[in-house]
C-alpha positions as a printed Julia matrix, in Angstrom:
198×3 Matrix{Float64}:
  -3.11   17.5   -11.42
  -0.47   15.66   -9.39
  -1.28   13.29   -6.57
  -0.17   15.8    -3.93
  -1.53   18.94   -5.62
  -3.23   21.0    -2.87
  -6.27   21.42   -5.15
  -6.86   17.67   -5.34
  -9.81   16.38   -3.35
  -8.49   13.45   -1.33
 -11.15   10.74   -0.93
 -12.32   10.3     2.64
 -13.1     6.61    2.37
 -13.9     3.55    0.29
 -16.74    1.29    1.4
 -17.83   -2.17    0.34
 -20.04   -4.74    2.06
 -16.93   -6.53    3.34
 -14.59   -3.72    4.41
 -14.04   -0.01    4.42
 -11.0     2.21    4.1
 -10.42    5.5     5.9
  -7.29    7.51    6.7
  -5.19    5.83    9.37
  -4.73    7.57   12.72
  -2.54    7.13   15.78
  -5.71    6.1    17.61
  -5.76    2.94   15.45
  -2.55    1.7    17.09
  -3.95   -1.27   19.01
  -6.13   -2.73   16.24
  -3.43   -2.11   13.61
  -0.8    -3.7    15.86
  -2.92   -6.86   16.2
  -3.13   -7.16   12.39
   0.56   -6.39   11.91
   1.73   -8.96   14.44
  -0.6   -11.64   13.08
   0.83  -10.97    9.6
   4.45  -10.36   10.65
   6.0   -13.21    8.65
   4.47  -11.99    5.37
   5.13   -8.36    6.24
   8.84   -8.99    6.62
   8.91  -10.28    3.04
   6.57   -7.48    1.87
   8.74   -4.86    3.62
  12.08   -6.6     2.86
  13.22   -5.94    6.41
  13.02   -7.34    9.93
   9.93   -5.19   10.61
   7.93   -5.92   12.63
  10.27   -7.32   15.25
   8.93   -9.96   17.62
   8.95   -7.38   20.43
   7.25   -4.61   18.39
   4.91   -2.8    20.79
   1.62   -0.99   20.49
   3.35    2.22   21.57
   6.0     1.88   18.87
   3.22    1.28   16.39
   1.39    4.37   17.66
   4.47    6.47   16.85
   4.6     4.99   13.33
   0.91    5.68   12.78
   1.21    9.24   14.08
   3.84    9.82   11.37
   1.6     8.3     8.69
  -1.34   10.39    9.94
   0.75   13.55    9.69
   1.98   12.67    6.19
  -1.65   12.23    5.14
  -2.63   15.58    6.7
   0.33   17.26    4.97
  -0.66   15.61    1.65
   2.77   14.0     1.24
   1.43   10.42    1.11
  -1.9     8.8     1.9
  -2.33    5.79    4.17
  -5.69    4.1     4.66
  -6.49    1.49    7.25
  -8.72   -1.34    6.02
 -11.4    -2.14    8.6
 -14.2    -4.65    8.93
 -17.73   -3.16    8.66
 -17.94   -2.68   12.44
 -14.74   -0.63   12.44
 -13.34   -2.76   15.26
 -10.94   -5.04   13.4
  -8.07   -3.97   11.16
  -7.86   -6.1     8.02
  -4.84   -4.47    6.38
  -3.51   -1.23    4.95
  -3.34    0.63    1.64
  -0.58    3.16    0.95
  -0.84    5.66   -1.91
   2.37    7.58   -2.51
   3.76    9.92   -5.16
   6.91    9.02   -7.07
   8.53   11.99   -5.31
   8.46   10.1    -1.98
  11.95    9.97   -0.46
  12.25    6.16   -0.56
  11.23    6.09   -4.23
  13.59    8.91   -5.18
  16.4     6.8    -3.73
  15.4     3.69   -5.67
  16.83    2.55   -8.98
  13.86    2.37  -11.35
  14.21    0.25  -14.49
  11.48    0.22  -17.16
  10.82   -3.25  -18.53
   9.89   -1.93  -21.99
  10.57    1.15  -24.08
   6.98    2.38  -24.03
   6.7     3.14  -20.28
   8.1     6.16  -18.45
   8.38    6.49  -14.68
   7.78   10.24  -15.09
   4.24    9.45  -16.27
   3.33    7.56  -13.08
   1.13    9.64  -10.78
   0.59    7.24   -7.88
   2.29    4.17   -6.47
   0.06    1.83   -4.45
   1.19   -0.73   -1.88
  -1.15   -2.87    0.2
  -1.28   -5.8     2.56
  -4.08   -7.9     4.03
  -4.26   -9.55    7.43
  -3.09  -13.16    7.31
  -6.38  -14.63    8.58
  -8.23  -13.02    5.65
  -5.95  -14.33    2.93
  -7.55  -17.79    2.83
 -10.88  -16.2     1.85
  -9.16  -14.21   -0.95
  -9.95  -10.85    0.62
  -6.77   -9.5    -0.99
  -8.31  -10.26   -4.4
 -11.41   -8.24   -3.56
  -9.43   -5.41   -1.96
  -7.26   -5.08   -5.06
 -10.33   -5.0    -7.3
 -12.01   -2.32   -5.17
  -8.89   -0.16   -4.89
  -8.24   -0.45   -8.62
 -11.68    0.99   -9.43
 -11.32    3.6    -6.68
  -8.01    4.84   -8.11
  -9.44    5.03  -11.64
 -12.84    6.52  -10.91
 -12.55    8.49   -7.67
  -8.92    9.55   -7.54
  -9.16    9.97  -11.34
  -5.46    9.47  -12.02
  -4.05    8.75  -15.45
  -1.25    6.39  -14.38
  -1.24    4.31  -11.2
   1.03    1.36  -10.52
   0.61   -1.34   -7.87
   3.81   -2.6    -6.29
   4.74   -5.99   -4.85
   8.1    -7.42   -3.92
   9.24  -10.21   -6.21
   9.77  -12.45   -3.16
   6.15  -12.03   -2.03
   4.92  -14.6    -4.53
   1.24  -14.53   -3.59
   0.92  -10.8    -4.22
   2.84  -11.06   -7.49
   0.48  -13.84   -8.65
  -2.51  -11.79   -7.49
  -1.51   -8.79   -9.61
  -0.76  -10.98  -12.62
  -4.09  -12.8   -12.33
  -5.88   -9.44  -12.16
  -4.49   -8.64  -15.61
  -1.66   -6.35  -14.57
   1.77   -6.65  -16.13
   5.17   -5.6   -14.81
   6.17   -2.17  -16.09
   9.07   -1.26  -13.81
  11.59   -2.91  -11.5
  12.44   -0.91   -8.37
  15.58   -1.62   -6.37
  15.74    0.14   -3.01
  19.14    0.53   -1.33
  19.65   -2.01    1.44
  16.72   -4.22    0.43
  17.6    -7.62   -1.02
  14.54   -8.2    -3.17
  13.42   -6.22   -6.21
  10.03   -4.55   -6.15
   7.87   -4.95   -9.24
   5.54   -2.13  -10.32
   2.49   -3.4   -12.18
   0.3    -1.31  -14.44
């Protein structure tokens, strides 16, 4: 069953003692904006763009989140906000997308070995963690939790986690978690190559 198959049960949340994930909504604009702007330097490398701009507003963010909320509702892609246990502070985001997503269809995908096929990948996962939580290695624990969640709850055969080669910390994080690079993804107009780890 594909990631976006209408028969698939899409998990409502993921909870740990430290954080919980639930589908993002336009109503999250202010708390998400605070996390985005705190993390803007890393996010520009992660995104390989000038986003977010220094003058990025809560209202502009609300429009972005409304689009992500609609994509989730339409089962085209799934975006989860990462919140602290109180639900008041945004700690990051997790994006789960099919390989049929427009930006991935436009990318040049290069396998790094003969025994991997992009056609076998069912989900592509991107994530980021708020800058103030990096020093406590929350990204390590988020990756571990999401990895188990994808295997056991989403029950997918082939998931890859993606990081841009220029975002060295996330690349090291995936390598230290035992992942290896399976594909290189080059998106038009983006200077750095994305690495898909499996």
